[in-house]
C-alpha positions, 0 to 999 in steps of 0.5 A: 500500500505504501508503494502504491501511494508513492509518486511514479518517479520514486517507484521507477528509482526504486525498481531500477535500484532493485534491478541493479542489485539483482544484476550486480550482487553475486556470491563471494568466491571464498565464503559464498556470502553476498557481494558485488565484488569477487570477495566480500568485505569480511573475507578481505579484512585481514584484521579478522581471525583467519584461522576460524570459520563459522558455518551458517546456512545463509547470508541472513544468519551471517548478518545476524551474527555480525550484528552482535559484534562478538565473532571476529573470524571468517564465515562459510555460507552453505546455501541451505541445510541438508533436507532429504525430505526436500531433496537437498543432499550435501552435494547441493550445498557448499560443503565440498568448498568448505572442506577444501577451505579448511585444508587450504587455509590452515583453519584451526576451528570450525564453528557450526552455527546452524538452526536447531532443527532436524535439518540443522542437526542433520547438517551439523552431524554430517559436517562434524563427522566430515571435519573433526579428523582435521580440525576442531569442530564446535557448535554454538550453544542453544538455550533460552532467549533473554527475558523468557520464562522457564515455565513456557520453554519446551523440553528440548530447549530446556535440555539444551540449556542445561547441557550447554551450561558453563561456569560463571566467570 
């Protein structure tokens, strides 16, 4: 409704911007994040920890993690999750590129930051079995969102919160 109320010139500018983005934005040849260049800004930033790779399903996850300003390493975008029910096997994801990166780039740790779902768990298990002989493989902790009440949390979330506990510093 908002767009329909805009002057025609504004709509033309907006639509041209969308077309330009569609034509110019592609994937980073190293991590598969969105970029208009050969490599994205994150991969080109030598200030980042080059020995750690955080594996995520798509660029939206990367953006969410970057908003925290906590993670200082590199990323690898899989392009989805393993989902046999949807016909998505490991060969359709950027998994072979990840294995080559880990070997080539002297990676010391791979952090799996995948959705806590059947597909995310399946993908994490597959990747950990594939990589743990070569590199330290860790997974982000899962638990309760800030401000939530324990009585409303499901059993799986509570179980993972208990399992992922750590000492208070």
